[in-house]
Structure formats: C-alpha cells, structure tokens
N, C-alpha and C positions, 0 to 999 in steps of 0.2 A: 452434590458433586462440586468440586472446585478445580479450576485450571488457571495456571499462570500463563498469560499470553504476552508475547513480545511482538509488536508490529514493527517491521523494518521497511522503510522505503528504500528501494534499490539505490545503489550508489550512482554517482555521476556518470552519465553515458554521453557518447558523442552526439552532437547536434541538438541537445536538449534545450540549449539557450536560444536557438534560432528558430526552431519549428516545433509544432505539436506532433509528437511522435505517435501517440495513440497506439492502435494495434497494427497500423500499416507499416510504419518505419521501425524495423526491429533492430535498432542500433545497439552495438556492443558497448561495453564500458569503456570510458576514456581512461588514459593512463592514471589520472588522479582517482578515478573511480575504482580501479584495481587496488590502489593503496587504501582507499576508504573501506572497501569490503574486507580487506585483511585486518584493518584496525578494528572494525566491528566484530570480526571473528574473535579477536583477543578479548574484547569487552564482554561479549555474550558467553563465550566459553561453553558451548553446548556439550551435553553428555550423551551417551548412547541412548538414554531414555527420551531425549528431546525429539519431538516430531517437528520436522521442518516442512512447512507447507508453502508452496511457491506458485506465483503467477506463471503462466506459460511464456511470457515475454522474455527475450534473450537477456535484457538488462537485469531482470529479476533472477533468472536462472544462473547467470554468472555471479551475481552477488551471493546467492544461496550456496553455490559451489564452494566459494571461499569460506563460508561459515561452516559448511559440512566437512570441509577438509580438516577441521580441528577435532573431529570426533567421528564416530561411526554411526551418527544419528540417521534416522530414516528420513528420506526426502520424498515428498509427494507433490506432484503438480496438480493444481486445482484451478479450473476455469472460473469458479465462483469468486476468486479474488483477482481475476484478470483486470487489466486497465479498462476504463470506460470505453464503450463503443462510440467513438466520435464521428463515425461515418466519414463523409468527404472532407471534414475538417482536418483529419489526420494527414500529415505530410505538408500542410500549408505552413508558411512562415508566420510568425506572430504579427509582422507588418501587414501581411495579406489578411489575416484574420481580423485585425483591428478595423478594416474597412467593411467588414461584414456585419450588418445590423443584427443578424441572428446570433452572432458570436457575442456582441455587446449585450444583447438581451440575456444570453446564457450567464454572463458574469454579473449582470445587474439584478436578475430575477431568478436566482439559482433554485429557489424553492418551487418554482412553477415551470421553468423553461426545460426544454429537452434538447439533446444533441440531434444532428441530422439523422442519426440512426434510430432516434426515438427513445433513447435511454435517459431517464431522469435520475437525480440523486436518490430519490426515494426507492427507485428500482435497485440501485446499487446497495443501499442500506439493506434492503430485503434479501438480496442474494448473499451478501456477506454474513449477515446475522443468521440466516438459515444454515449456511455452511458451518458457522461456528457452533451452532446448536448440535448439528450432526456430529461434529468432531468431539464436542464435550461429552456427548452420549456414548460415542464409540471408544473414547480414550479418557475416561474420568481420572482426574488427578495427574494426568501427564502434562508436563510443560511443553509449550508449543511456541515456535517462532514462525511468524507469517511474513514472508518477503513479498511485498506488493507495491502499490502505487499511492501517490499522495491523496487523491480523491477517495480512494477506497478506505484508507486509514481515517481520513476526516469524516467520512460518512458514518463509520462505526463509532468514533469518538463523540460526534455530535449527538448521536442517539443516546449513548450512555450518559452524556452530560445533560440530557434533556434540553438541549439547545436547538433553536430553529435552524433549518438548513441554510437560511440566509445569513447565518453567522459564520459561514465557512472561512471568511477572511480573517477571523480572529485566531484561527489555528494555523500556525506555521508548521508545515511538515516538510522539512528540508531533505535533499538527497542524502542518503546514508545516515538517516536519523532513526532513533529508537524510541518507541512509545510502549509503556508497560501497563497492562491491565490485569487485575486479579478478579476472576469470576467465581462467585460462590452462591450458595442458596440465599444469601442476603442481598444479592445483586452485585453489580460491578463496582470495583474500586480502582480508580485510575491513579497509578503510582508515578507516572512520568509521561511527559509529552515532548517530543522533538529533542531528545538528548542526542548529542554528537560525540562520537569517539575521537580522541586526539590522534592525529596522524604522527 
C-alpha cells in the first residue's frame, strides 16, 4: 500500500502571536490567513480523488474549506489530528505562560513533560500514526491532505525521521506551510518540510 500525504498547518489566524489558542480559543483566520489559504489551494491543486482530513478547530476548517473549494474532494473531520490538549494553558498569553515553571519545563523537557491536561507528545504521535494507519488501510493509494497543527505535524515527522522528541525545535512548521510524505511498503520518504506558498 502506498499513500502520498500532504501535511498542511492551518493558515495564520487571529491572536495566534499573542496567546496559546489550543482547543479553547477557536479563533478564525486573519485576513492574511485567508490569502495564505487561497495560495495553498493553488499550489496543492487537489483533485476529486483527494481525501481532505481536517482538525475540528475553526482555523483548520477554514483553511481546508479554501483548499476544498478548488475541487470536489471529500472532506472529513478527524479528532485524532486535533490540536494538543493544553488544558488551562489555552487562552493564556505567552507573557503569562513564560512565568509558569510548568510551561518552561514543557519547552525544555518535551520528551518527558506533559500539558496540564496530561497529554504528552508521545501520546500525540500515537494518535496521529494510528489514524494514518487506519486511513491508509481504508484508502490505499489515495492522495491525502491533512490540515492540522504544528505540534501534530512535528510529532509525525520526528517519528519518521527517527529523531528524538527533544529535537522538536529543529523542525520549523510555519503557519500555512506544506510538508510532503510518501508512505510505501518500504517505509516513509519525506519529500518536503515547511514549504510556503507565495502570496
């Protein structure tokens, strides 16, 4: 079985530079984010065969809607590629978080630390990879675009790169970025990380 996967981080949304949105603050795309999503739609050019798998967050749904508007591709919402559950960190400004020792530990010891909701990056890896396995079995050979979040994409890429979770800072996953992976019986081949579409 082979599948071509395209990971898309949602486009720029409102307030994302000032606070941790998480699952609590369901911010819409900013004006520049709307333009970014339209630019990605042009680059990705999905066909009716493409399966578009989307996080339930509004910023991901709006990004996916712009991509889907280019074709009649099937759109499926999947909780397994949702944003991390940051618990009570969600909605706090980054200045507030910087004063929290637990937040600092999360960023300094990512391989062992957990969010206030108890989620660890290894948990994220497990749920994402489990979902991808189900998709590849259900839709062998079908191209897929997954519209999700930075840490979700990093978790999957770190696994396939056989890199430690603590190396997460080495992977830039920008808003409105594209990362491409080819899955086959020989294993994963990473073709691109953090590509940006020109506005």
